[in-house]
N, C-alpha and C positions, 0 to 999 in steps of 0.2 A: 871833660865836656863831653855828653854822648852825641855822635853824628846819629840824627835820624834819617832815614830815605824812605822813600814810597815803595810800597811793595804793589807791584802790578798783576794783572791777570794776563791771560794768552793774548788778550787783545791789546794790550800795553792800556789798559784802564786803571787807574790808581783804586785799588781795594782796602789800604790801611797804610799805616806808619809801623814802622820798625827801627831799631838800632841797627848801625850799619854791623857791628859784631854778629848779631844774631842772624842777619840776612846771610852773611857768609858761612855761618857755622850750619844753619839748617839749608842753604842753598836757594833762599825764597827770591824770586823772580824780580827784579828790580831794573833801575835804568843807568845806562852809562855811555859817555861819549869817549871817542878816540878823534884828534885830529893829526894828519900826517903831513909833516913838512917835506913839500919835493922840492929840490932845487932845479934851475933852469938847466942845470947839467945832469938831469934825471937822477939825482941821487935822493935817498930818504935819509931824513935824520932820525935815530933811535934813541930813546932815553935808556940809559943804565940804570934801573931801579936800585936803591939802596939795600945794602945787606940787611937791613933790621925791617924791612916791609913785611908786613902782616901777609900777604899773597905775593908770590911769584919773586921772591926777593933775590937780589944779585943778577937779574937776568935783564936782557934787551925788551924794550917794549917800542908801542907808537911814541911818536914825539911828545904828545900830549895824551892824556887819559885822566877821566875823573868820573864821579857819580854825580849823577842830576840831582840836586838836592830838592827838597820838600817844595812845591811851588814855581820852580824853573823847569824852563823848557830846554830841550837838549841845545838849542843853538846858543841860548843865555848860558850855559853850562860851558860849552865848547869856546866860546871866547872869555869867559872868566878863567877857565883852566888853562888858556895858551898864555894870559899874560901872567897868571900865578907861577906857570912851570918853566916858562921861557923869558920872559920879562917883554914878549912881542904883545902890542895893543893892535888887534884887530877888530874888524866889524863884520857883522852877518855876509855884507855883501862879499866878503873875502874868503868867506866858506864855499868848497864846491861840494856839494851834497854826493856822498859814493854809494852807501847803503845804510840801511836797518834790518837787522838779523837777531834772532833770539841765539842765544849761546847758553851751553851748559856744560862747562869742564871743572875737572877737581885739580887742585894744586898738590901734587905728592910729596911737596916737602913740608909744607902747614897743615894740611889735610883738610885745608877749607874750600868751600865749593862756590865759583862765579857762575850763577845762572842771571842772565839780564838780557834786555834788548839794548844791543848796541850799536847807536848812530855812529857813522863813520864820516868823517869829512877830510877834504885834502886841500890845503893851505899851500901855495906856491910861494916861498921863501926866497926873497931877493935880498936878504941882509947876508952880513958876513958870518961864518958858523962862529967864530970865536965871540961874536957878540951876544951868543945867547946865555941866558943868566938862569942859571939852575934853581929849583925851589929849594930853600934850605931843609936838609935833613930828609928830602923824598928821592933823591937820586945821586949818584956818584959823578955822573957825566952825560955827553950825548956822543953819540958816535956815526959818522957820516957814511951810507954805504949804497955804492951804485946799485941802482938796480939788477942789472944784468948779473952783478956778481952774487946778487942773493937767490937768484934762481940755480945758481950751480954749486951751493955750499955741501961740504961732505956732511957726514953726520953728526961729527965731533963741532962743525961749526953751527949747526942748526939748534943744537944743545945751548949755544948761549942765549937763546931768543926764546921767550912763552910761546910755546908751540903753537897755538892758534894765530897769534900774531905773525909769526915767521909765514906760516900757511900762507895767509893773507897776502903779505907784502910779497911774495915770492911767485904769487899766482895771481891774484884779483886785482891786487894793486898796479901790479906790472901791467896788465892787459886793460886796465881802466884810464893809465896816462899813456899808452903807446900812442893814439893819435892826438894827445892834447898838445897844444902849442905852449910849450913853456917859455 
């Protein structure tokens, strides 16, 4: 089944619809979401991507990530993807908006391009780590990282992550949650 996604312009306005494969082959601008689970102990849950993913295989990623499907909003996608990828049911009120930015980066392993508007959200996860449920075939597992540890990783440790995700978590996310009451 072909996965169709909206292609957007520099103002995040839909201009066409295209197959996901073509979007990443040609680096067409599209929409994605990330949800970062933060525990009250100031740990972030990272998803370890499956080894056969078509982009960024076998690397650590945001807790939840996904493409905004045709006709969906960023928030609806964040809620749906959270349920699918972790088994955790949330509502829009549970999401804390962090930012929306345009990104354009190349996956050196697969040769594909991810050019997107990425809307990022925070979710304070108060459940048990072992209760998180993997989406079958999409991930190897979850890892729990103390925010403070992320800031001090050596180069080898950083290579375990999708680089823009690591940069965001070790800098912007750290700053965003520093005064947050968890």
